[in-house]
N, CA, C and O atoms as a GROMACS GRO file, in nm:
protein
  444
    1MET      N    1   0.094  -0.087   0.022
    1MET     CA    2   0.029   0.016  -0.008
    1MET      C    3   0.124   0.137  -0.011
    1MET      O    4   0.142   0.208  -0.110
    2ARG      N    5   0.166   0.149   0.075
    2ARG     CA    6   0.238   0.258   0.079
    2ARG      C    7   0.318   0.242  -0.088
    2ARG      O    8   0.303   0.341  -0.159
    3LEU      N    9   0.394   0.136  -0.142
    3LEU     CA   10   0.389   0.184  -0.279
    3LEU      C   11   0.314   0.303  -0.332
    3LEU      O   12   0.363   0.412  -0.363
    4TRP      N   13   0.150   0.254  -0.339
    4TRP     CA   14   0.081   0.317  -0.473
    4TRP      C   15   0.116   0.429  -0.433
    4TRP      O   16   0.183   0.500  -0.509
    5VAL      N   17   0.075   0.480  -0.285
    5VAL     CA   18   0.109   0.644  -0.214
    5VAL      C   19   0.183   0.725  -0.303
    5VAL      O   20   0.146   0.812  -0.382
    6ARG      N   21   0.337   0.663  -0.266
    6ARG     CA   22   0.487   0.703  -0.298
    6ARG      C   23   0.426   0.752  -0.468
    6ARG      O   24   0.429   0.866  -0.513
    7ILE      N   25   0.375   0.637  -0.533
    7ILE     CA   26   0.403   0.665  -0.704
    7ILE      C   27   0.246   0.764  -0.684
    7ILE      O   28   0.241   0.863  -0.758
    8LEU      N   29   0.178   0.751  -0.634
    8LEU     CA   30   0.075   0.869  -0.690
    8LEU      C   31   0.084   1.035  -0.601
    8LEU      O   32   0.019   1.136  -0.628
    9LEU      N   33   0.183   1.018  -0.495
    9LEU     CA   34   0.293   1.140  -0.486
    9LEU      C   35   0.367   1.242  -0.572
    9LEU      O   36   0.368   1.363  -0.594
   10LEU      N   37   0.446   1.098  -0.620
   10LEU     CA   38   0.554   1.092  -0.717
   10LEU      C   39   0.518   1.172  -0.850
   10LEU      O   40   0.580   1.267  -0.899
   11LEU      N   41   0.381   1.098  -0.906
   11LEU     CA   42   0.268   1.128  -1.016
   11LEU      C   43   0.211   1.269  -0.990
   11LEU      O   44   0.258   1.351  -1.069
   12MET      N   45   0.129   1.316  -0.910
   12MET     CA   46   0.098   1.442  -0.832
   12MET      C   47   0.156   1.544  -0.873
   12MET      O   48   0.098   1.631  -0.938
   13CYS      N   49   0.338   1.550  -0.825
   13CYS     CA   50   0.442   1.608  -0.781
   13CYS      C   51   0.467   1.622  -0.922
   13CYS      O   52   0.508   1.734  -0.949
   14THR      N   53   0.457   1.549  -1.016
   14THR     CA   54   0.506   1.565  -1.172
   14THR      C   55   0.454   1.643  -1.307
   14THR      O   56   0.506   1.707  -1.398
   15SER      N   57   0.335   1.605  -1.271
   15SER     CA   58   0.230   1.586  -1.325
   15SER      C   59   0.205   1.786  -1.415
   15SER      O   60   0.185   1.803  -1.535
   16PRO      N   61   0.216   1.898  -1.314
   16PRO     CA   62   0.280   1.983  -1.397
   16PRO      C   63   0.402   2.012  -1.480
   16PRO      O   64   0.421   2.088  -1.575
   17LEU      N   65   0.449   1.961  -1.439
   17LEU     CA   66   0.632   1.977  -1.482
   17LEU      C   67   0.572   1.876  -1.625
   17LEU      O   68   0.549   1.962  -1.710
   18LEU      N   69   0.546   1.767  -1.674
   18LEU     CA   70   0.531   1.722  -1.750
   18LEU      C   71   0.394   1.822  -1.857
   18LEU      O   72   0.398   1.849  -1.977
   19LEU      N   73   0.301   1.850  -1.768
   19LEU     CA   74   0.139   1.922  -1.896
   19LEU      C   75   0.266   2.039  -1.896
   19LEU      O   76   0.357   2.022  -1.978
   20GLY      N   77   0.272   2.148  -1.814
   20GLY     CA   78   0.358   2.223  -1.820
   20GLY      C   79   0.227   2.345  -1.762
   20GLY      O   80   0.108   2.336  -1.793
   21SER      N   81   0.285   2.449  -1.677
   21SER     CA   82   0.246   2.473  -1.566
   21SER      C   83   0.111   2.586  -1.630
   21SER      O   84   0.109   2.578  -1.753
   22PRO      N   85  -0.002   2.687  -1.574
   22PRO     CA   86  -0.040   2.803  -1.618
   22PRO      C   87   0.014   2.867  -1.616
   22PRO      O   88  -0.016   2.971  -1.675
   23LEU      N   89   0.111   2.857  -1.560
   23LEU     CA   90   0.172   3.041  -1.602
   23LEU      C   91   0.257   3.026  -1.730
   23LEU      O   92   0.210   3.085  -1.828
   24ALA      N   93   0.356   2.967  -1.747
   24ALA     CA   94   0.378   2.912  -1.853
   24ALA      C   95   0.317   2.959  -1.962
   24ALA      O   96   0.380   3.046  -2.022
   25ARG      N   97   0.170   2.915  -2.025
   25ARG     CA   98   0.146   2.885  -2.069
   25ARG      C   99   0.077   3.074  -2.118
   25ARG      O  100   0.094   3.153  -2.211
   26ALA      N  101  -0.011   3.070  -1.977
   26ALA     CA  102   0.026   3.279  -1.988
   26ALA      C  103   0.140   3.346  -2.055
   26ALA      O  104   0.123   3.429  -2.144
   27GLN      N  105   0.219   3.320  -2.024
   27GLN     CA  106   0.331   3.377  -2.017
   27GLN      C  107   0.361   3.400  -2.230
   27GLN      O  108   0.396   3.495  -2.300
   28GLN      N  109   0.329   3.281  -2.252
   28GLN     CA  110   0.361   3.189  -2.407
   28GLN      C  111   0.178   3.334  -2.476
   28GLN      O  112   0.165   3.410  -2.572
   29GLU      N  113   0.129   3.313  -2.414
   29GLU     CA  114   0.010   3.364  -2.456
   29GLU      C  115   0.039   3.513  -2.468
   29GLU      O  116   0.062   3.567  -2.577
   30ASP      N  117   0.036   3.564  -2.375
   30ASP     CA  118   0.174   3.738  -2.356
   30ASP      C  119   0.238   3.770  -2.463
   30ASP      O  120   0.204   3.875  -2.518
   31SER      N  121   0.317   3.712  -2.505
   31SER     CA  122   0.475   3.733  -2.565
   31SER      C  123   0.445   3.807  -2.702
   31SER      O  124   0.530   3.819  -2.790
   32LYS      N  125   0.281   3.871  -2.714
   32LYS     CA  126   0.292   3.937  -2.836
   32LYS      C  127   0.390   4.061  -2.804
   32LYS      O  128   0.452   4.090  -2.701
   33ARG      N  129   0.385   4.106  -2.898
   33ARG     CA  130   0.499   4.220  -2.925
   33ARG      C  131   0.459   4.294  -2.997
   33ARG      O  132   0.403   4.255  -3.099
   34LYS      N  133   0.479   4.472  -2.960
   34LYS     CA  134   0.412   4.579  -3.020
   34LYS      C  135   0.447   4.592  -3.185
   34LYS      O  136   0.546   4.518  -3.190
   35MET      N  137   0.436   4.619  -3.261
   35MET     CA  138   0.449   4.608  -3.365
   35MET      C  139   0.508   4.776  -3.423
   35MET      O  140   0.419   4.860  -3.439
   36VAL      N  141   0.667   4.824  -3.454
   36VAL     CA  142   0.681   4.938  -3.466
   36VAL      C  143   0.684   5.013  -3.566
   36VAL      O  144   0.658   5.132  -3.585
   37THR      N  145   0.713   4.939  -3.622
   37THR     CA  146   0.771   4.982  -3.823
   37THR      C  147   0.626   4.904  -3.918
   37THR      O  148   0.637   4.785  -3.948
   38ARG      N  149   0.508   4.976  -3.956
   38ARG     CA  150   0.482   4.828  -4.104
   38ARG      C  151   0.474   4.877  -4.191
   38ARG      O  152   0.437   4.992  -4.215
   39VAL      N  153   0.520   4.769  -4.280
   39VAL     CA  154   0.519   4.781  -4.432
   39VAL      C  155   0.428   4.743  -4.475
   39VAL      O  156   0.353   4.653  -4.438
   40VAL      N  157   0.426   4.824  -4.576
   40VAL     CA  158   0.247   4.775  -4.673
   40VAL      C  159   0.296   4.700  -4.752
   40VAL      O  160   0.412   4.724  -4.785
   41PRO      N  161   0.237   4.598  -4.804
   41PRO     CA  162   0.331   4.523  -4.897
   41PRO      C  163   0.262   4.561  -5.046
   41PRO      O  164   0.149   4.606  -5.067
   42ASN      N  165   0.368   4.527  -5.142
   42ASN     CA  166   0.332   4.566  -5.261
   42ASN      C  167   0.238   4.456  -5.347
   42ASN      O  168   0.243   4.334  -5.330
   43TYR      N  169   0.185   4.499  -5.408
   43TYR     CA  170   0.024   4.361  -5.491
   43TYR      C  171   0.115   4.332  -5.566
   43TYR      O  172   0.187   4.417  -5.616
   44PRO      N  173   0.125   4.218  -5.584
   44PRO     CA  174   0.177   4.217  -5.720
   44PRO      C  175   0.133   4.221  -5.825
   44PRO      O  176   0.016   4.185  -5.816
   45THR      N  177   0.171   4.259  -5.986
   45THR     CA  178   0.163   4.274  -6.083
   45THR      C  179   0.074   4.166  -6.138
   45THR      O  180  -0.029   4.211  -6.188
   46LEU      N  181   0.096   3.977  -6.143
   46LEU     CA  182   0.026   3.927  -6.207
   46LEU      C  183  -0.098   3.888  -6.105
   46LEU      O  184  -0.201   3.836  -6.149
   47ALA      N  185  -0.075   3.928  -5.921
   47ALA     CA  186  -0.194   3.891  -5.899
   47ALA      C  187  -0.312   4.016  -5.911
   47ALA      O  188  -0.422   3.997  -5.860
   48GLN      N  189  -0.282   4.138  -5.979
   48GLN     CA  190  -0.383   4.262  -6.020
   48GLN      C  191  -0.432   4.153  -6.128
   48GLN      O  192  -0.538   4.091  -6.123
   49LYS      N  193  -0.317   4.140  -6.242
   49LYS     CA  194  -0.390   4.124  -6.380
   49LYS      C  195  -0.467   3.995  -6.370
   49LYS      O  196  -0.555   3.969  -6.452
   50MET      N  197  -0.431   3.901  -6.258
   50MET     CA  198  -0.582   3.820  -6.219
   50MET      C  199  -0.642   3.809  -6.102
   50MET      O  200  -0.678   3.716  -6.030
   51GLY      N  201  -0.646   3.950  -6.098
   51GLY     CA  202  -0.798   3.930  -5.984
   51GLY      C  203  -0.718   3.932  -5.812
   51GLY      O  204  -0.703   4.013  -5.721
   52ILE      N  205  -0.695   3.835  -5.830
   52ILE     CA  206  -0.636   3.769  -5.692
   52ILE      C  207  -0.630   3.897  -5.576
   52ILE      O  208  -0.572   4.005  -5.568
   53ALA      N  209  -0.715   3.827  -5.502
   53ALA     CA  210  -0.736   3.932  -5.357
   53ALA      C  211  -0.694   3.804  -5.263
   53ALA      O  212  -0.697   3.689  -5.306
   54GLY      N  213  -0.654   3.841  -5.125
   54GLY     CA  214  -0.640   3.751  -5.020
   54GLY      C  215  -0.564   3.775  -4.922
   54GLY      O  216  -0.462   3.843  -4.926
   55SER      N  217  -0.628   3.701  -4.791
   55SER     CA  218  -0.514   3.739  -4.670
   55SER      C  219  -0.364   3.645  -4.720
   55SER      O  220  -0.378   3.559  -4.807
   56VAL      N  221  -0.266   3.662  -4.676
   56VAL     CA  222  -0.095   3.623  -4.691
   56VAL      C  223  -0.056   3.576  -4.492
   56VAL      O  224   0.020   3.659  -4.441
   57LYS      N  225  -0.095   3.475  -4.408
   57LYS     CA  226  -0.082   3.463  -4.276
   57LYS      C  227   0.078   3.405  -4.290
   57LYS      O  228   0.113   3.308  -4.356
   58ILE      N  229   0.208   3.532  -4.168
   58ILE     CA  230   0.325   3.513  -4.224
   58ILE      C  231   0.351   3.435  -4.103
   58ILE      O  232   0.253   3.405  -4.035
   59GLU      N  233   0.494   3.388  -4.058
   59GLU     CA  234   0.556   3.409  -3.892
   59GLU      C  235   0.655   3.433  -3.934
   59GLU      O  236   0.704   3.396  -4.041
   60ALA      N  237   0.708   3.518  -3.833
   60ALA     CA  238   0.772   3.571  -3.766
   60ALA      C  239   0.895   3.612  -3.715
   60ALA      O  240   0.905   3.732  -3.694
   61LEU      N  241   1.010   3.528  -3.686
   61LEU     CA  242   1.096   3.490  -3.602
   61LEU      C  243   1.162   3.593  -3.594
   61LEU      O  244   1.240   3.619  -3.685
   62VAL      N  245   1.145   3.699  -3.457
   62VAL     CA  246   1.166   3.851  -3.441
   62VAL      C  247   1.254   3.870  -3.346
   62VAL      O  248   1.220   3.828  -3.236
   63ALA      N  249   1.411   3.948  -3.360
   63ALA     CA  250   1.527   3.932  -3.239
   63ALA      C  251   1.457   4.004  -3.169
   63ALA      O  252   1.351   4.063  -3.188
   64PRO      N  253   1.552   3.989  -3.053
   64PRO     CA  254   1.524   4.094  -2.968
   64PRO      C  255   1.510   4.223  -2.942
   64PRO      O  256   1.437   4.306  -2.887
   65ASN      N  257   1.630   4.207  -3.016
   65ASN     CA  258   1.624   4.394  -3.054
   65ASN      C  259   1.487   4.454  -3.148
   65ASN      O  260   1.444   4.569  -3.139
   66GLY      N  261   1.442   4.366  -3.220
   66GLY     CA  262   1.233   4.440  -3.269
   66GLY      C  263   1.300   4.374  -3.451
   66GLY      O  264   1.224   4.379  -3.547
   67THR      N  265   1.416   4.331  -3.461
   67THR     CA  266   1.424   4.337  -3.624
   67THR      C  267   1.392   4.129  -3.637
   67THR      O  268   1.388   4.041  -3.551
   68VAL      N  269   1.375   4.128  -3.787
   68VAL     CA  270   1.270   3.980  -3.830
   68VAL      C  271   1.414   3.928  -3.876
   68VAL      O  272   1.497   3.981  -3.949
   69LYS      N  273   1.414   3.773  -3.787
   69LYS     CA  274   1.549   3.680  -3.842
   69LYS      C  275   1.521   3.593  -3.941
   69LYS      O  276   1.592   3.548  -4.030
   70SER      N  277   1.393   3.573  -3.910
   70SER     CA  278   1.324   3.494  -4.054
   70SER      C  279   1.196   3.468  -4.036
   70SER      O  280   1.145   3.474  -3.924
   71ALA      N  281   1.132   3.436  -4.141
   71ALA     CA  282   0.990   3.423  -4.149
   71ALA      C  283   0.944   3.322  -4.214
   71ALA      O  284   1.020   3.258  -4.287
   72GLY      N  285   0.784   3.281  -4.195
   72GLY     CA  286   0.762   3.173  -4.293
   72GLY      C  287   0.645   3.173  -4.349
   72GLY      O  288   0.580   3.270  -4.310
   73ILE      N  289   0.586   3.102  -4.427
   73ILE     CA  290   0.404   3.107  -4.496
   73ILE      C  291   0.436   3.093  -4.392
   73ILE      O  292   0.547   3.072  -4.343
   74LEU      N  293   0.255   3.111  -4.318
   74LEU     CA  294   0.132   3.003  -4.263
   74LEU      C  295   0.067   2.952  -4.332
   74LEU      O  296   0.043   2.833  -4.316
   75GLY      N  297   0.004   3.037  -4.454
   75GLY     CA  298  -0.113   2.971  -4.508
   75GLY      C  299  -0.132   3.106  -4.626
   75GLY      O  300  -0.079   3.211  -4.589
   76GLY      N  301  -0.198   3.110  -4.755
   76GLY     CA  302  -0.257   3.236  -4.816
   76GLY      C  303  -0.211   3.156  -4.951
   76GLY      O  304  -0.184   3.037  -4.966
   77HIS      N  305  -0.213   3.276  -5.053
   77HIS     CA  306  -0.271   3.248  -5.169
   77HIS      C  307  -0.124   3.283  -5.242
   77HIS      O  308  -0.093   3.402  -5.248
   78PRO      N  309   0.019   3.126  -5.330
   78PRO     CA  310   0.089   3.158  -5.335
   78PRO      C  311   0.165   3.256  -5.366
   78PRO      O  312   0.268   3.293  -5.309
   79VAL      N  313   0.068   3.337  -5.535
   79VAL     CA  314   0.083   3.464  -5.600
   79VAL      C  315   0.136   3.563  -5.506
   79VAL      O  316   0.244   3.619  -5.520
   80LEU      N  317   0.050   3.584  -5.403
   80LEU     CA  318   0.072   3.661  -5.298
   80LEU      C  319   0.175   3.647  -5.185
   80LEU      O  320   0.218   3.754  -5.140
   81ALA      N  321   0.240   3.484  -5.110
   81ALA     CA  322   0.340   3.500  -5.020
   81ALA      C  323   0.408   3.523  -5.023
   81ALA      O  324   0.453   3.525  -4.909
   82GLN      N  325   0.518   3.573  -5.134
   82GLN     CA  326   0.606   3.652  -5.146
   82GLN      C  327   0.597   3.787  -5.087
   82GLN      O  328   0.650   3.823  -4.982
   83ALA      N  329   0.546   3.837  -5.140
   83ALA     CA  330   0.478   4.000  -5.166
   83ALA      C  331   0.503   4.014  -4.947
   83ALA      O  332   0.597   4.032  -4.869
   84GLY      N  333   0.400   3.998  -4.942
   84GLY     CA  334   0.353   3.917  -4.790
   84GLY      C  335   0.528   3.875  -4.721
   84GLY      O  336   0.561   3.975  -4.657
   85MET      N  337   0.617   3.793  -4.714
   85MET     CA  338   0.712   3.814  -4.695
   85MET      C  339   0.858   3.868  -4.674
   85MET      O  340   0.957   3.842  -4.605
   86ASP      N  341   0.811   3.977  -4.792
   86ASP     CA  342   0.931   4.092  -4.805
   86ASP      C  343   0.847   4.167  -4.783
   86ASP      O  344   0.854   4.274  -4.843
   87ALA      N  345   0.729   4.145  -4.682
   87ALA     CA  346   0.690   4.297  -4.630
   87ALA      C  347   0.751   4.286  -4.495
   87ALA      O  348   0.824   4.372  -4.447
   88VAL      N  349   0.719   4.185  -4.443
   88VAL     CA  350   0.716   4.148  -4.277
   88VAL      C  351   0.873   4.112  -4.236
   88VAL      O  352   0.899   4.113  -4.116
   89ARG      N  353   0.995   4.077  -4.344
   89ARG     CA  354   1.075   4.083  -4.371
   89ARG      C  355   1.137   4.261  -4.278
   89ARG      O  356   1.215   4.282  -4.185
   90LYS      N  357   1.056   4.348  -4.360
   90LYS     CA  358   1.122   4.488  -4.361
   90LYS      C  359   1.027   4.537  -4.174
   90LYS      O  360   1.047   4.644  -4.116
   91CYS      N  361   0.969   4.469  -4.143
   91CYS     CA  362   0.863   4.525  -4.033
   91CYS      C  363   0.989   4.513  -3.902
   91CYS      O  364   1.076   4.428  -3.886
   92LYS      N  365   0.951   4.643  -3.817
   92LYS     CA  366   1.015   4.669  -3.712
   92LYS      C  367   0.912   4.607  -3.545
   92LYS      O  368   0.793   4.625  -3.522
   93TRP      N  369   1.006   4.542  -3.466
   93TRP     CA  370   0.887   4.529  -3.326
   93TRP      C  371   0.990   4.572  -3.200
   93TRP      O  372   1.108   4.551  -3.174
   94GLU      N  373   0.865   4.652  -3.126
   94GLU     CA  374   0.943   4.677  -2.980
   94GLU      C  375   1.015   4.614  -2.954
   94GLU      O  376   0.996   4.505  -3.006
   95ALA      N  377   1.172   4.620  -2.848
   95ALA     CA  378   1.252   4.565  -2.841
   95ALA      C  379   1.227   4.433  -2.768
   95ALA      O  380   1.113   4.394  -2.794
   96SER      N  381   1.303   4.333  -2.671
   96SER     CA  382   1.229   4.270  -2.584
   96SER      C  383   1.320   4.206  -2.532
   96SER      O  384   1.423   4.274  -2.542
   97ALA      N  385   1.349   4.062  -2.454
   97ALA     CA  386   1.442   4.058  -2.382
   97ALA      C  387   1.478   3.921  -2.474
   97ALA      O  388   1.582   3.865  -2.507
   98HIS      N  389   1.331   3.898  -2.500
   98HIS     CA  390   1.428   3.711  -2.571
   98HIS      C  391   1.360   3.771  -2.759
   98HIS      O  392   1.296   3.860  -2.816
   99GLU      N  393   1.425   3.659  -2.779
   99GLU     CA  394   1.305   3.665  -2.967
   99GLU      C  395   1.166   3.575  -2.900
   99GLU      O  396   1.134   3.504  -2.805
  100THR      N  397   1.111   3.637  -3.031
  100THR     CA  398   0.970   3.529  -2.985
  100THR      C  399   0.907   3.579  -3.155
  100THR      O  400   0.935   3.667  -3.236
  101LYS      N  401   0.790   3.444  -3.149
  101LYS     CA  402   0.753   3.409  -3.275
  101LYS      C  403   0.590   3.488  -3.324
  101LYS      O  404   0.477   3.448  -3.296
  102GLU      N  405   0.628   3.604  -3.399
  102GLU     CA  406   0.494   3.681  -3.413
  102GLU      C  407   0.425   3.648  -3.577
  102GLU      O  408   0.471   3.606  -3.683
  103VAL      N  409   0.299   3.690  -3.532
  103VAL     CA  410   0.223   3.600  -3.605
  103VAL      C  411   0.133   3.719  -3.654
  103VAL      O  412   0.047   3.780  -3.590
  104VAL      N  413   0.194   3.744  -3.846
  104VAL     CA  414   0.138   3.872  -3.927
  104VAL      C  415   0.065   3.850  -4.044
  104VAL      O  416   0.114   3.799  -4.146
  105ILE      N  417  -0.113   3.906  -4.026
  105ILE     CA  418  -0.206   3.853  -4.145
  105ILE      C  419  -0.190   4.007  -4.227
  105ILE      O  420  -0.186   4.118  -4.175
  106LEU      N  421  -0.185   3.984  -4.321
  106LEU     CA  422  -0.159   4.094  -4.490
  106LEU      C  423  -0.282   3.990  -4.540
  106LEU      O  424  -0.299   3.869  -4.546
  107ASN      N  425  -0.375   4.141  -4.580
  107ASN     CA  426  -0.435   4.120  -4.676
  107ASN      C  427  -0.443   4.230  -4.801
  107ASN      O  428  -0.437   4.353  -4.808
  108PHE      N  429  -0.457   4.149  -4.869
  108PHE     CA  430  -0.403   4.202  -5.023
  108PHE      C  431  -0.571   4.221  -5.097
  108PHE      O  432  -0.667   4.145  -5.092
  109HIS      N  433  -0.558   4.321  -5.145
  109HIS     CA  434  -0.732   4.329  -5.232
  109HIS      C  435  -0.683   4.465  -5.332
  109HIS      O  436  -0.631   4.564  -5.280
  110PRO      N  437  -0.708   4.453  -5.487
  110PRO     CA  438  -0.723   4.489  -5.610
  110PRO      C  439  -0.788   4.652  -5.589
  110PRO      O  440  -0.910   4.660  -5.604
  111ASN      N  441  -0.724   4.765  -5.561
  111ASN     CA  442  -0.760   4.903  -5.611
  111ASN      C  443  -0.886   4.937  -5.716
  111ASN      O  444  -0.908   5.053  -5.752
   0.00000   0.00000   0.00000
């Protein structure tokens, strides 16, 4: 019986570490940094000719100084994606103690 009590206590003590504490999850959710410089993407000529409109979702890895270290496409039309990537790479965020991942949604509409 004592063995079962020890195992149960061990599981109760280690389960928050395995599942992630609520504090850790809250810090990740609060990691959104304010964008200081937003760059408007160029609307690709091919997209204008084809009448393509829509949104592109980009995830940027932002360095502590606010510059974009890398970016990746999460979704959107392929013709619009490169223009979105180019714009996000030029954006700047506020400084932070560590790098963060920021998601940016860019909307493309013909004028």
